[in-house]
C-alpha positions as CSV (number, residue, x, y, z in Angstrom):
1,X,-0.1,-0.1,-0.3
2,X,1.5,3.1,-1.2
3,X,1.9,6.3,2.0
4,X,-0.7,8.1,0.0
5,X,-3.3,6.0,1.8
6,X,-4.7,8.5,4.4
7,X,-4.9,11.7,2.9
8,X,-3.6,13.7,5.8
9,X,-5.7,16.0,8.4
10,X,-4.6,19.1,8.9
11,X,-7.3,20.6,10.5
12,X,-8.6,17.0,13.2
13,X,-5.4,14.7,13.1
14,X,-3.0,17.5,14.6
15,X,-5.3,19.7,17.1
16,X,-3.3,20.4,19.9
17,X,-5.6,19.9,23.5
18,X,-4.2,23.6,24.7
19,X,-4.8,26.2,21.9
20,X,-3.1,30.0,22.6
21,X,-2.5,33.3,20.5
22,X,-0.7,36.6,21.2
23,X,-2.1,39.4,20.4
24,X,0.1,42.3,18.8
25,X,-0.6,45.3,20.9
26,X,-0.7,49.0,18.9
27,X,0.0,52.0,20.7
28,X,-0.6,55.7,19.5
29,X,0.6,58.3,20.8
30,X,-0.9,62.2,20.3
31,X,1.3,64.7,19.8
32,X,-1.8,67.5,21.1
33,X,-2.4,67.4,25.5
34,X,-6.2,67.7,25.0
35,X,-6.8,64.0,23.6
36,X,-4.7,62.2,26.1
37,X,-8.1,61.7,28.1
38,X,-9.2,60.3,24.6
39,X,-6.3,58.0,23.7
40,X,-6.8,56.8,28.1
41,X,-10.7,55.6,27.7
42,X,-9.8,54.4,24.2
43,X,-6.8,52.2,26.2
44,X,-9.0,51.0,28.5
45,X,-11.6,50.0,25.9
46,X,-9.5,48.0,24.3
47,X,-8.1,46.1,26.7
48,X,-11.3,45.1,28.5
49,X,-11.6,43.9,24.3
50,X,-8.9,42.2,24.7
51,X,-9.7,40.4,27.9
52,X,-12.1,39.1,26.5
53,X,-11.1,37.6,23.3
54,X,-8.8,35.4,24.8
55,X,-11.6,34.5,26.7
56,X,-13.2,33.4,24.0
57,X,-10.4,31.9,22.2
58,X,-9.9,29.7,25.0
59,X,-10.5,25.7,24.8
60,X,-14.0,25.1,25.9
61,X,-14.1,22.4,28.0
62,X,-15.0,18.6,26.8
63,X,-18.0,17.2,27.6
64,X,-18.1,14.2,28.9
65,X,-19.9,12.0,26.7
66,X,-18.4,12.6,23.7
67,X,-14.2,12.4,25.4
68,X,-12.3,10.4,27.5
69,X,-9.8,11.4,30.4
70,X,-6.3,10.1,31.0
71,X,-6.7,10.1,34.3
72,X,-2.4,10.2,34.9
73,X,-2.0,12.9,31.9
74,X,-5.2,14.9,31.4
75,X,-5.0,14.3,27.8
76,X,-8.7,13.8,26.4
77,X,-8.9,10.9,23.7
78,X,-12.4,11.1,21.9
79,X,-15.2,8.2,22.8
80,X,-15.6,7.9,18.6
81,X,-13.2,8.4,15.9
82,X,-14.1,8.5,12.4
83,X,-10.3,8.3,9.9
84,X,-11.4,9.9,6.1
85,X,-9.0,8.0,3.8
86,X,-9.2,7.2,0.3
87,X,-10.5,3.4,1.6
88,X,-13.6,3.6,3.2
89,X,-12.0,2.5,7.1
90,X,-15.0,2.1,9.8
91,X,-15.8,4.4,12.9
92,X,-13.4,3.5,15.5
93,X,-15.0,2.8,19.6
94,X,-12.7,3.4,21.6
95,X,-12.0,0.7,24.3
96,X,-9.3,1.4,26.2
97,X,-6.7,4.8,27.5
98,X,-3.6,4.9,29.9
99,X,0.1,6.2,29.8
100,X,3.8,4.8,28.8
101,X,6.3,5.3,30.9
102,X,10.0,5.2,30.9
103,X,12.7,4.2,34.1
104,X,12.0,3.8,37.1
105,X,11.4,7.2,37.7
106,X,8.1,6.5,36.3
107,X,8.0,9.3,33.4
108,X,5.4,10.6,31.6
109,X,6.1,9.6,27.8
110,X,2.8,9.3,26.1
111,X,-0.7,8.7,26.6
112,X,-2.1,6.0,25.0
113,X,-6.2,4.9,23.5
114,X,-7.0,2.0,21.7
115,X,-9.7,2.0,19.3
116,X,-11.5,-1.0,17.4
117,X,-14.2,-1.7,14.9
118,X,-16.8,-3.4,17.9
119,X,-19.5,-3.2,15.3
120,X,-17.9,-6.0,12.8
121,X,-20.4,-8.6,12.9
122,X,-17.1,-10.7,12.0
123,X,-16.7,-10.3,16.3
124,X,-18.5,-13.6,17.4
125,X,-16.6,-13.4,21.0
126,X,-18.6,-15.5,23.4
127,X,-19.3,-13.8,27.1
128,X,-17.5,-16.9,28.4
129,X,-14.2,-16.1,26.8
130,X,-11.7,-14.3,28.8
131,X,-10.6,-10.7,28.5
132,X,-7.3,-11.9,27.0
133,X,-9.2,-14.3,24.1
134,X,-11.3,-11.6,23.7
135,X,-8.3,-8.5,22.5
136,X,-6.8,-11.6,20.1
137,X,-9.7,-12.0,18.6
138,X,-10.8,-8.7,17.8
139,X,-6.4,-7.8,17.0
140,X,-7.0,-10.4,14.7
141,X,-10.1,-9.7,13.0
142,X,-11.4,-6.5,13.1
143,X,-9.6,-2.7,11.9
144,X,-8.1,-1.1,15.3
145,X,-6.3,2.4,16.0
146,X,-3.7,3.0,18.6
147,X,-3.5,6.8,19.0
148,X,-0.4,7.9,20.5
149,X,-0.2,11.9,22.3
150,X,2.9,12.5,23.8
151,X,3.3,14.0,27.3
152,X,6.3,15.7,26.7
153,X,8.2,16.8,23.5
154,X,10.0,13.7,22.0
155,X,11.8,12.1,19.2
156,X,10.1,10.0,16.4
157,X,13.8,7.7,16.0
158,X,12.9,7.3,20.1
159,X,9.7,6.3,19.3
160,X,10.7,3.8,16.6
161,X,13.4,2.0,18.9
162,X,10.4,1.2,21.0
163,X,8.6,-0.4,18.6
164,X,11.6,-1.6,17.4
165,X,12.2,-3.4,20.3
166,X,8.2,-4.4,21.5
167,X,8.8,-6.8,18.2
168,X,11.4,-8.4,18.6
169,X,10.3,-9.2,21.9
170,X,7.6,-10.3,20.2
171,X,9.5,-12.1,17.7
172,X,11.4,-14.5,20.5
173,X,8.1,-14.7,22.3
174,X,6.6,-16.6,18.7
175,X,9.8,-18.8,18.7
176,X,9.2,-20.2,22.4
177,X,5.9,-20.9,21.3
178,X,5.8,-22.3,18.6
179,X,3.5,-20.2,17.2
180,X,5.5,-18.7,14.2
181,X,6.9,-20.9,11.2
182,X,10.6,-20.5,9.1
183,X,8.1,-19.2,6.1
184,X,6.6,-16.9,8.3
185,X,9.1,-15.2,10.0
186,X,11.6,-15.1,6.6
187,X,8.5,-12.7,5.4
188,X,8.1,-10.3,7.8
189,X,11.9,-9.6,7.8
190,X,11.2,-6.9,4.9
191,X,8.4,-5.9,6.5
192,X,10.3,-5.0,9.8
193,X,13.4,-3.2,7.6
194,X,10.2,-1.3,5.9
195,X,8.5,-0.1,8.8
196,X,11.8,1.0,11.1
197,X,12.6,3.4,7.9
198,X,9.3,4.4,7.8
199,X,9.9,6.7,11.0
200,X,11.5,9.9,10.2
201,X,14.5,11.8,12.6
202,X,12.7,15.1,13.3
203,X,10.9,15.6,16.9
204,X,7.7,14.5,18.6
205,X,5.8,17.6,19.4
206,X,4.0,17.8,22.8
207,X,0.3,17.0,22.7
208,X,0.3,16.6,18.3
209,X,-1.6,12.7,18.1
210,X,-0.4,10.3,16.1
211,X,-2.1,7.3,15.0
212,X,-1.8,3.2,13.6
213,X,-4.4,1.9,12.1
214,X,-3.9,-2.0,11.3
215,X,-7.0,-2.7,8.7
216,X,-9.1,-5.6,8.8
217,X,-8.3,-8.5,7.4
218,X,-9.6,-8.5,3.5
219,X,-11.8,-11.4,2.3
220,X,-8.9,-12.7,-0.1
221,X,-6.9,-14.7,1.8
222,X,-3.8,-13.7,-0.3
223,X,-3.4,-9.9,0.7
224,X,-1.6,-9.5,4.4
225,X,-3.1,-7.0,6.0
226,X,-2.0,-3.3,6.5
227,X,-0.6,-1.3,8.9
228,X,-0.6,2.7,8.5
229,X,1.4,5.2,10.4
230,X,-0.3,8.0,9.1
231,X,1.4,10.4,7.2
232,X,4.4,8.3,6.5
233,X,3.4,5.0,4.7
234,X,2.2,1.5,5.4
235,X,3.6,-2.6,5.6
236,X,1.9,-5.2,4.4
237,X,2.5,-8.5,6.1
238,X,-0.1,-10.4,8.7
239,X,2.4,-10.9,11.4
240,X,4.1,-7.5,11.9
241,X,0.8,-5.6,11.5
242,X,-1.3,-8.4,13.6
243,X,2.0,-8.6,16.7
244,X,2.5,-4.6,16.6
245,X,-0.8,-3.8,18.2
246,X,-0.8,-7.5,20.3
247,X,3.2,-6.3,22.0
248,X,0.7,-3.5,23.9
249,X,-1.3,-6.0,25.4
250,X,1.3,-8.7,26.1
251,X,1.5,-9.8,30.1
252,X,1.1,-6.4,31.9
253,X,1.2,-4.4,28.3
254,X,3.9,-1.4,27.3
255,X,1.6,0.8,29.4
256,X,-0.3,-1.3,32.4
257,X,-2.9,1.1,32.5
258,X,-4.0,0.8,29.4
259,X,-3.8,-3.2,29.4
260,X,-6.0,-2.4,33.0
261,X,-8.7,-0.5,31.1
262,X,-9.4,-2.5,28.2
263,X,-9.4,-6.1,30.2
264,X,-12.1,-4.1,32.4
265,X,-13.7,-3.3,29.6
266,X,-13.5,-6.8,28.1
267,X,-15.3,-8.7,31.2
268,X,-18.7,-7.3,29.8
269,X,-17.8,-7.8,26.1
270,X,-19.5,-10.5,24.1
271,X,-22.6,-12.7,23.2
């Protein structure tokens, strides 16, 4: 799949939750003394108008019904996510949110939300299945999305290295569980290199959402699943695409709070 799979969404994808504007004020000097009183009145009126404008430009409070807040970072995630693209994508439902921390100091790197097409009729999940079984069934059978919102300035290279370490661990685990064949492992090598090359060396801004989409399985068994990195490109390989998402839910997961939130949601999900 080409890098133009998704259209850039400058008006919605790159929106920050804290909007600030600076207003340039201009001053006027008047030479005649009898105009100073008028100047004072004008300045006071302008100050009141500027205050009102800043107040009106401030971000409105987010409705509780439409967003879920990560309690660790106060970052808001929409409960439904629609991603326009050249190819139709479903409306994604938010399943859970959590924070990603690093080091023993617990430094908060980003908040992450897990989305899925829960309305997909292919999701015939029995209520009696375990939460882990339900999560895996969702990832393997419907479209999913991961939204990452940095809590501090970072780099795409740092994010890339974390993803590649997670996939390497997934490969080792697959060997230990004997769930990957030599053919599947060989077929995954080129997509893994492609995935690594997609990340730019530029910085990643605080508060800027970064979306990763796992496209639903196609009807043709000969077509592999696609993992799309917004504005960067995509890779096509079943193992890489699915294991990228499943890495977030192995054990305690990349983000334990996310794993906990999704597990709790799955308790009541099924038929």
